[in-house]
LUMMIPA-674624 format. One record per residue: residue in one letter; x, y, z of N, C-alpha, C in turn. Coordinates in steps of 0.1 Angstrom, whole numbers, padded with zeros to 4 digits, always signed. Atoms other than C-alpha are relative to their C-alpha. Last residue first. Example, Ala and Ser with C-alpha at 12.3 -4.5 7.8 and 13.67 -1.06 7.14 Angstrom:
BEGIN
S-0009-0011+0000+0137-0011+0071-0008+0011+0008
A+0009-0012+0000+0123-0045+0078+0009+0012+0000
//
This chain:
BEGIN
N-0006-0001-0014-0116+0572+0207-0010+0008+0009
I+0001-0015-0004-0137+0562+0176+0006+0000+0014
V+0002+0000-0015-0128+0529+0159+0001+0015+0005
G-0010-0008-0010-0130+0525+0122-0004-0002+0013
D-0006+0010-0009-0153+0518+0091+0012+0008+0010
K-0014+0002+0001-0173+0547+0078+0006-0010+0009
V-0004-0006+0013-0210+0555+0072+0016-0002-0003
V-0014-0002+0000-0225+0535+0101+0004+0003-0015
S-0005+0002+0012-0262+0537+0108+0016+0003+0001
F-0009-0011+0004-0273+0531+0144+0005-0002-0015
K-0006+0002+0013-0302+0509+0155+0008+0013-0004
Y-0002-0013+0008-0311+0508+0191+0006-0005-0012
W-0009+0001+0010-0325+0479+0212+0001+0013-0008
K+0001-0010+0010-0341+0481+0246+0010-0002-0010
G-0007-0012-0001-0345+0449+0266-0002+0010-0011
T+0007-0010-0007-0357+0414+0259+0010+0012+0001
S+0014-0001+0004-0350+0385+0234-0006+0012+0008
L+0000-0011+0009-0311+0390+0238-0016+0003-0004
V-0001-0013-0008-0310+0370+0270-0002+0011-0010
S-0012-0007+0003-0324+0341+0248+0000+0012+0008
Q+0001-0014-0007-0350+0316+0258+0014+0007-0002
N+0014-0002-0004-0358+0284+0237-0001+0014+0007
V+0000-0008-0014-0328+0284+0218-0013+0002+0004
A+0010-0011+0000-0329+0258+0188+0001+0006+0015
R+0008+0002-0012-0297+0235+0185-0009+0013-0001
K+0005-0014-0003-0279+0229+0153-0009-0002+0011
S+0014-0001-0002-0257+0198+0147-0003+0013+0006
N+0009-0005+0011-0223+0201+0132-0015+0001+0002
V-0003-0015+0001-0203+0200+0165-0009+0006-0011
T-0009-0005+0011-0217+0166+0171+0001+0015-0001
S-0014+0003-0005-0231+0148+0203+0010+0006-0012
G-0005-0009-0010-0267+0162+0201+0016+0000+0004
L+0001-0013+0004-0276+0146+0168+0007+0010+0010
S+0011-0007-0007-0264+0112+0180+0001+0015-0004
F-0003-0015-0003-0246+0090+0155-0010+0005+0008
A+0007-0007+0008-0254+0052+0162+0006+0016+0002
Q+0012-0007-0005-0228+0034+0180-0005+0009-0010
G+0000-0005-0015-0203+0012+0162-0014+0005+0004
E+0010-0010-0005-0199-0007+0129+0000+0002+0015
K+0010+0008-0008-0165-0024+0124-0010+0011+0004
I+0009-0010-0005-0141-0010+0096-0013-0008+0008
D+0012+0006-0002-0110-0031+0090-0010+0010+0005
I+0011-0007-0008-0080-0017+0076-0012-0008+0000
K+0013+0003+0003-0048-0036+0066-0009+0007+0009
Y+0009+0004-0011-0013-0024+0064-0013-0004-0004
S+0013+0006+0003+0016-0019+0040-0008-0002+0014
K-0001+0003+0014+0051-0002+0037-0016-0005-0004
L+0012+0009+0000+0048+0018+0071-0001-0004-0016
Y+0012-0007+0007+0083+0036+0071-0010-0011-0001
Y+0006+0009+0008+0111+0027+0096-0013+0006-0006
Y+0012-0003+0004+0136+0048+0115-0006-0010-0010
R+0002+0001+0014+0165+0038+0136-0014+0003-0004
G-0007-0011+0006+0174+0051+0171+0000+0000-0016
G-0015+0001-0002+0165+0018+0186+0009+0010-0007
E-0004+0012-0008+0131+0017+0171+0014-0001+0001
E-0015-0002-0005+0115+0048+0156+0001-0013+0009
K-0003+0003-0014+0082+0045+0137+0016+0001+0002
F-0014+0001-0004+0069+0061+0105+0000-0006+0013
P-0005+0011+0008+0036+0062+0087+0014-0003+0003
C-0014-0003+0005+0020+0083+0113+0006-0010-0006
I-0011+0009-0005-0017+0076+0112+0014+0005-0003
T-0013-0006+0005-0049+0096+0107+0011-0008+0009
Y-0011+0002-0009-0083+0081+0108+0011+0007-0005
A-0013-0003+0006-0117+0090+0095+0010-0004+0009
T-0010+0005-0008-0153+0080+0101+0013+0001-0007
N-0015+0004+0005-0180+0098+0083+0007-0004+0011
G-0010+0002-0011-0218+0102+0086+0014-0003-0006
N-0012+0006+0006-0241+0119+0061+0011-0002+0011
D+0002+0013-0002-0275+0129+0074+0011-0010-0003
G+0014+0004+0004-0267+0164+0079-0003-0013+0004
D+0004-0012+0010-0230+0165+0080-0013-0003-0004
L+0013+0002+0006-0219+0141+0108-0004+0014-0007
S+0008-0012+0003-0184+0137+0119-0012-0004-0007
H+0013+0001+0007-0162+0110+0135-0006+0014-0002
W+0010-0010-0003-0126+0107+0146-0013-0002-0008
V+0013+0002+0008-0099+0081+0148-0009+0010+0004
V+0011-0008-0006-0062+0088+0158-0013-0002-0009
P+0009-0009+0009-0039+0060+0150-0008+0009+0008
E+0013+0005+0003-0014+0049+0178-0007+0008-0009
L+0012-0007-0006+0021+0059+0177-0014-0006-0005
E+0010+0001+0010+0053+0037+0172-0014+0006+0006
G+0008+0012+0003+0085+0044+0190-0011+0000-0010
K-0005+0010-0009+0097+0079+0197-0009-0013+0000
L+0007+0012+0001+0093+0105+0170+0006-0011+0010
N+0007+0002-0012+0106+0139+0180-0008-0013+0000
K-0009-0001-0014+0134+0140+0155-0007-0001+0012
L+0002+0012-0008+0110+0127+0127+0008+0002+0012
F+0012+0006-0005+0103+0159+0108-0003-0011+0009
E+0010-0010-0001+0134+0181+0104-0014-0006+0006
L-0004-0010-0010+0162+0156+0111-0010+0011+0003
K+0001+0006-0014+0145+0127+0094+0003+0010+0010
F+0014+0002-0003+0138+0148+0063-0002-0005+0014
S+0005-0014-0003+0174+0161+0062-0015-0001+0004
E-0006-0004-0012+0187+0124+0064-0006+0014+0005
Y+0008-0011-0005+0165+0112+0036+0003+0006+0013
N-0002-0012+0006+0186+0080+0034-0009+0011+0005
E-0015-0003+0001+0172+0047+0046+0001+0015-0007
F+0001-0014+0005+0138+0042+0062+0013+0004-0002
A-0010-0011-0004+0139+0005+0071+0000+0012-0010
Q-0013+0002+0007+0107-0013+0061+0010+0011+0005
Y-0011-0011+0002+0076-0017+0081+0012-0004-0007
I-0014+0005+0003+0047-0042+0078+0008+0012-0003
K-0009-0011+0004+0014-0035+0096+0013-0006-0003
N-0011+0005+0009-0008-0065+0097+0008+0011-0005
S-0007+0012-0003-0036-0046+0116+0010-0002-0012
I-0012+0001+0009-0054-0013+0117+0009-0013+0004
I-0010+0009-0005-0089-0015+0133+0011-0002-0012
I-0010+0004+0010-0113+0014+0126+0012-0008+0006
E-0013+0003-0006-0143+0016+0149+0009-0004-0012
S-0008+0012+0003-0173+0031+0133+0012-0002+0007
R-0013-0005-0004-0194+0060+0148+0008-0014+0001
T-0002-0002-0015-0224+0049+0127+0014+0006+0003
N+0012-0003-0005-0236+0051+0091+0000+0000+0015
T+0006+0009-0008-0203+0055+0076-0013+0002+0005
K+0014-0004-0002-0187+0074+0047-0004-0013+0008
F+0009+0008+0005-0149+0068+0050-0014+0004+0003
N+0013-0003-0004-0120+0092+0053-0011-0011-0005
E+0010+0006+0009-0083+0084+0051-0013+0002+0007
S+0015+0001-0004-0054+0102+0065-0009-0007-0009
I+0009+0002+0012-0016+0100+0063-0013-0001+0006
A+0013+0009-0001+0007+0117+0087-0005-0002-0013
P+0007+0004+0011+0041+0134+0093-0012-0010+0001
L-0008+0008+0008+0047+0146+0128-0007-0003-0013
V+0005-0002+0016+0036+0174+0151+0010-0010-0007
V-0012+0000+0009+0043+0162+0189-0006+0001-0015
S-0007-0014+0000+0021+0173+0219+0011+0000-0011
S-0002-0006-0014-0006+0146+0215+0007+0012-0002
F+0002+0012-0007-0002+0136+0177+0003+0003+0016
Q-0005-0001-0014-0003+0169+0160-0006-0011+0007
Y+0010+0001-0010-0006+0162+0123+0005+0001+0014
R-0004+0000-0015+0015+0169+0093-0012+0001+0009
S+0003-0013-0005+0006+0158+0056+0008+0000+0014
L-0007-0001-0014+0018+0131+0034-0002+0015+0005
S-0006-0014-0002-0007+0127+0005+0006+0001+0014
F+0003-0008-0011-0015+0090-0002+0008+0014+0001
G+0014+0001-0002-0016+0067-0032-0005+0009+0013
E+0008+0002+0012+0021+0062-0033-0015-0001+0004
I+0006+0012-0001+0038+0076-0001-0010-0003-0012
L+0015+0000+0005+0061+0103-0010-0005-0013+0002
P+0007+0013+0003+0096+0108+0006-0015+0002-0002
R+0011+0002-0008+0111+0144+0005-0007-0014-0003
E-0003+0003-0014+0146+0149-0005-0012-0002+0008
G-0007-0010-0008+0137+0167-0037+0001-0002+0014
V+0002-0013+0008+0111+0143-0050+0006+0010+0008
S-0005-0013-0006+0119+0108-0037-0003+0010-0010
S-0009-0005+0010+0099+0074-0040+0005+0014+0004
F-0007-0014+0000+0084+0054-0014+0007+0003-0012
V-0012+0002+0007+0057+0027-0017+0006+0014+0001
A-0008-0011-0001+0028+0024+0007+0013-0002-0006
M+0009-0012+0000-0001+0001+0000+0010+0011+0000
//
């Protein structure tokens, strides 16, 4: 699934765009994938095969210097109207004994999870029954010029 080539000292993973993502407190290279799902699905990543990451010394110094061991994937869910999505982000590198390895291939299984709840997503809209802005005196001013008055 992941094959490296080089373009100007930067490794590229075939079929994926290599981005950067903040895993806990460390920003590292990452790959992501998004799936349309009907539930808050679980993504299970298995059968990971790593290969030694040779050369690319400047890339390692700049982007992998804070990588320690192997990181767990980050999974998140979103709901846009009636359309559910489950996505993951994974760091395609690991560090072991001071050496770096890249993720050459892996298997993804998607297991159905809990139903999406309208109240649990950022994308859902709520109606306000009582607003503090519904009472009081309101005034309308016309503005002819942008700026701040001292």
